[in-house]
C-alpha positions as CSV (number, residue, x, y, z in Angstrom):
1,M,37.4,-6.2,-36.7
2,Q,34.5,-9.2,-35.9
3,H,31.2,-7.6,-35.2
4,D,29.7,-8.6,-31.7
5,S,26.0,-8.8,-31.1
6,V,23.9,-9.2,-28.0
7,R,20.4,-10.3,-27.1
8,F,18.7,-9.2,-23.8
9,V,15.2,-10.7,-22.5
10,R,13.7,-10.0,-19.5
11,R,10.0,-10.7,-17.9
12,I,10.6,-7.9,-15.6
13,A,12.0,-4.3,-16.0
14,I,15.6,-3.9,-16.4
15,A,17.9,-0.6,-15.5
16,V,21.5,-0.4,-17.1
17,G,24.4,0.0,-14.6
18,S,27.8,0.5,-15.6
19,A,28.6,-1.6,-18.7
20,I,30.2,-2.0,-22.1
21,A,29.6,-4.6,-24.5
22,L,33.5,-4.2,-26.3
23,L,34.2,-6.6,-24.4
24,T,31.0,-7.7,-22.0
25,T,27.5,-7.4,-21.8
26,P,25.9,-4.5,-19.5
27,A,25.2,-5.0,-15.9
28,L,21.7,-4.9,-15.1
29,A,19.7,-4.3,-12.3
30,Q,16.0,-5.5,-11.6
31,S,13.0,-3.4,-10.9
32,A,9.3,-4.1,-11.1
33,P,7.3,-3.4,-14.6
34,P,4.7,-5.3,-16.4
35,Q,6.0,-5.8,-19.6
36,S,8.1,-8.5,-21.3
37,L,10.7,-6.6,-23.2
38,S,13.4,-8.1,-25.3
39,L,16.1,-6.2,-27.5
40,T,18.8,-7.3,-30.0
41,V,21.6,-5.1,-31.0
42,S,24.2,-5.5,-33.7
43,P,26.9,-4.5,-34.2
44,L,28.5,-3.3,-30.7
45,V,31.7,-2.1,-31.8
46,V,32.1,0.4,-34.9
47,E,35.2,1.3,-36.3
48,F,35.5,4.9,-37.9
49,H,38.9,6.2,-39.7
50,A,37.8,9.9,-40.3
51,G,40.1,12.9,-39.9
52,A,39.3,16.6,-39.8
53,G,36.6,17.4,-42.2
54,D,35.7,14.0,-42.7
55,A,32.3,12.2,-42.2
56,G,31.5,8.3,-41.6
57,T,28.2,6.4,-41.4
58,A,27.9,2.6,-40.0
59,T,24.5,0.5,-39.5
60,V,23.3,-0.4,-36.3
61,T,20.4,-3.2,-36.6
62,V,17.9,-3.3,-33.8
63,R,15.2,-5.9,-33.5
64,N,12.0,-6.4,-31.0
65,S,12.5,-10.1,-30.3
66,G,9.9,-10.0,-27.6
67,N,6.0,-10.1,-27.7
68,E,5.2,-6.5,-26.6
69,P,5.8,-3.4,-28.7
70,E,8.7,-1.3,-27.5
71,R,10.0,2.1,-28.1
72,I,13.9,2.1,-29.1
73,V,15.6,5.0,-27.3
74,A,19.6,5.9,-28.5
75,L,21.3,8.0,-25.7
76,R,24.8,9.5,-26.4
77,M,27.3,8.2,-23.9
78,D,31.1,8.5,-23.1
79,W,32.6,5.5,-21.4
80,K,35.9,4.7,-19.3
81,V,37.7,1.2,-18.5
82,A,39.4,1.0,-15.1
83,A,42.6,-0.5,-14.2
84,D,40.9,-3.5,-12.7
85,G,38.8,-3.9,-16.2
86,T,35.3,-2.8,-15.1
87,V,33.7,-0.3,-17.3
88,R,31.8,2.7,-16.4
89,V,29.2,4.4,-18.5
90,E,29.5,8.4,-18.5
91,Q,27.8,11.5,-19.5
92,P,28.9,12.7,-23.2
93,G,32.0,14.8,-23.1
94,T,33.4,13.4,-19.6
95,E,36.3,11.9,-21.5
96,G,37.5,15.3,-22.7
97,K,39.8,15.6,-25.6
98,A,39.3,11.8,-26.0
99,S,35.6,11.9,-26.6
100,I,33.9,12.4,-30.1
101,S,30.4,12.1,-28.5
102,D,30.0,16.0,-30.0
103,F,30.2,14.8,-33.3
104,L,28.2,11.6,-33.0
105,R,24.5,10.8,-34.0
106,M,22.0,8.1,-34.5
107,E,19.0,8.4,-36.5
108,P,16.2,7.8,-36.0
109,T,16.7,8.4,-32.1
110,N,13.1,7.4,-31.2
111,V,11.4,4.5,-33.0
112,V,8.7,2.0,-32.0
113,L,8.9,-1.6,-33.0
114,A,6.2,-4.3,-33.0
115,P,7.1,-7.5,-31.9
116,G,9.6,-9.1,-34.1
117,E,10.2,-6.0,-36.1
118,T,13.7,-5.2,-37.1
119,R,14.9,-1.5,-37.9
120,E,18.2,0.0,-39.3
121,L,19.5,2.9,-37.5
122,A,22.1,5.0,-39.2
123,L,25.5,5.9,-36.9
124,T,27.1,8.7,-38.1
125,L,30.2,10.7,-37.3
126,D,30.8,14.1,-38.7
127,L,34.2,15.9,-37.7
128,P,34.3,19.5,-38.4
129,A,37.6,20.8,-40.1
130,S,39.2,22.3,-37.1
131,F,39.4,18.7,-35.6
132,P,42.9,17.6,-34.5
133,S,44.9,16.1,-37.3
134,E,47.5,14.5,-35.0
135,T,47.6,10.4,-35.1
136,A,45.3,9.3,-32.2
137,V,42.1,7.1,-31.3
138,Y,39.2,8.9,-29.9
139,H,36.0,6.9,-28.5
140,S,32.2,7.5,-27.4
141,G,29.2,5.8,-28.1
142,F,25.5,5.3,-27.7
143,L,23.3,3.5,-25.2
144,V,20.6,1.8,-26.8
145,R,17.3,1.0,-24.8
146,G,13.8,-0.7,-25.1
147,V,11.2,0.8,-23.0
148,P,7.3,0.3,-23.0
149,V,5.7,2.4,-25.9
150,T,3.2,4.2,-22.9
151,G,4.2,6.2,-20.1
152,N,7.6,8.2,-19.3
153,V,9.8,4.9,-18.5
154,T,13.6,5.2,-18.4
155,F,14.1,1.2,-17.7
156,G,14.5,-1.6,-19.8
157,P,16.8,-4.1,-21.8
158,A,19.8,-2.0,-23.1
159,A,23.0,-2.3,-25.0
160,T,26.0,-0.2,-25.3
161,V,27.4,0.6,-28.9
162,V,30.8,1.8,-28.7
163,A,32.3,3.8,-31.5
164,Y,36.0,4.4,-32.0
165,D,37.6,6.7,-34.6
166,T,41.4,6.4,-35.4
167,V,43.2,9.3,-36.8
168,G,46.4,8.5,-39.0
169,T,48.0,5.1,-38.5
170,P,48.9,4.8,-34.9
171,V,51.4,1.9,-34.1
172,S,50.2,-1.1,-32.0
173,H,52.0,-2.7,-29.4
174,A,51.2,-4.1,-25.9
175,K,53.5,-6.0,-23.4
176,I,53.5,-7.9,-20.2
177,T,55.4,-6.4,-17.2
178,Q,54.7,-8.7,-14.7
179,L,53.5,-12.0,-14.5
180,H,52.9,-14.2,-11.2
181,V,51.0,-17.3,-10.1
182,S,50.0,-18.5,-6.7
183,S,47.9,-21.4,-5.1
184,P,45.8,-19.7,-2.4
185,A,43.8,-22.8,-1.7
186,S,44.0,-26.6,-2.3
187,G,43.4,-27.6,-6.0
188,S,43.5,-24.1,-7.3
189,A,45.8,-21.2,-9.0
190,V,45.3,-17.6,-9.6
191,L,47.2,-16.0,-12.4
192,S,48.1,-12.5,-12.1
193,A,49.5,-10.4,-15.3
194,R,50.3,-6.6,-15.6
195,I,49.4,-5.6,-19.3
196,V,50.6,-2.5,-20.5
197,N,49.8,-0.8,-24.0
198,D,52.8,0.9,-24.8
199,G,51.9,1.7,-28.4
200,A,49.7,4.5,-30.0
201,A,46.8,2.8,-30.9
202,Y,44.1,1.1,-28.5
203,A,44.6,-2.5,-28.1
204,R,41.6,-5.1,-27.9
205,T,44.0,-8.0,-26.6
206,S,43.2,-11.7,-25.9
207,A,44.8,-13.9,-23.2
208,H,46.0,-17.6,-24.0
209,I,46.7,-19.6,-20.5
210,V,48.2,-23.1,-21.0
211,L,49.2,-25.3,-17.6
212,R,51.3,-28.4,-17.8
213,H,51.8,-31.0,-15.2
214,D,54.1,-33.7,-15.6
215,G,54.5,-32.6,-19.5
216,H,50.7,-33.1,-20.1
217,I,48.3,-29.9,-20.6
218,V,45.7,-29.9,-18.4
219,I,44.3,-26.4,-18.8
220,D,44.3,-24.6,-22.1
221,E,42.1,-21.5,-22.2
222,T,41.7,-18.2,-24.3
223,D,40.3,-15.1,-22.6
224,S,39.4,-11.5,-23.6
225,V,40.9,-8.5,-21.9
226,P,39.0,-5.4,-21.7
227,V,40.2,-2.5,-24.3
228,L,43.3,-0.7,-23.3
229,F,44.0,2.8,-24.5
230,A,47.8,4.2,-25.3
231,N,49.7,4.5,-22.0
232,E,47.3,2.6,-20.3
233,A,48.2,-0.3,-17.8
234,R,45.7,-3.3,-16.4
235,V,46.0,-6.1,-14.2
236,Y,44.8,-9.2,-15.5
237,N,43.5,-11.8,-12.8
238,K,42.2,-15.4,-13.6
239,A,41.2,-18.1,-11.1
240,L,42.1,-21.8,-12.2
241,G,40.4,-24.6,-10.5
242,G,40.2,-28.7,-10.4
243,L,44.0,-28.8,-10.1
244,A,45.9,-31.8,-8.7
245,P,48.6,-31.1,-6.4
246,G,51.9,-30.7,-7.7
247,A,54.1,-28.7,-10.0
248,Y,52.8,-26.8,-13.0
249,D,54.4,-24.9,-16.0
250,V,52.5,-21.8,-16.8
251,S,52.5,-20.2,-20.3
252,F,50.7,-16.8,-20.8
253,T,50.5,-15.4,-24.2
254,L,49.5,-12.0,-25.4
255,D,47.8,-11.4,-28.5
256,Y,47.1,-7.6,-29.2
257,G,46.4,-7.8,-33.0
258,G,49.7,-6.6,-33.6
259,P,52.5,-8.8,-35.9
260,T,53.9,-10.5,-32.8
261,L,52.7,-12.5,-29.6
262,I,53.8,-11.6,-26.4
263,E,54.5,-14.8,-24.0
264,G,55.5,-15.2,-20.4
265,T,56.4,-18.3,-18.6
266,T,56.4,-19.1,-15.1
267,E,55.8,-22.0,-12.6
268,V,53.3,-22.7,-9.6
269,H,53.3,-25.3,-7.0
270,V,49.6,-26.5,-6.2
271,R,48.8,-27.4,-3.1
């Protein structure tokens, strides 16, 4: 899987809202501190394939890209993707049997970086012998935050590092169960697709949208869809603008990482 990285620069203090970087950057809320802090974290997605009694280690690189010293703090977390695609950061263990938060650690957990300094952190998964052996996918992760060196401060630029652990070889598959395109306003259209993960593995899907008018392609876009775990469904909505009035052929193709692509087609009359 391709590794993602993210860089945050803020001239004022930043407090993290609910976010997951697998698929987006964290939602940020402003407050009012004096420091200029910056943080770069890579990768944002880590894959393990560990079973009962196994261990795995990955490297997470953090860099102070600002001009002030900063402390890097790693906080263990769980997370969940809602049906509308929004992501919520949760307390460790909230996801119950799907969570591996008890078995994850990141070291060192508290380190000070000078401006421009880079440090590698070890993300380790250590599963007990009693861990379930059934084929399944588990997840948790860490919220990695940069804070001022002095004082007890909990705000600062942050990124989420999400970790998956796949036990066995689950089958991947997703499908489109509904596809509808409407034209709510002049020159625009809204595509709505219901996507279901009917496989046993998690799916990080991408959607390819093509609109044709009078035989000519007028829109050709690819968009990412937030992660879907087994038996989950999501409604994907996409607004399309700048369209001339008339009839359009619409093609919606879903790539879930499996051996086939799933395609749905429909039509829309733009006002």
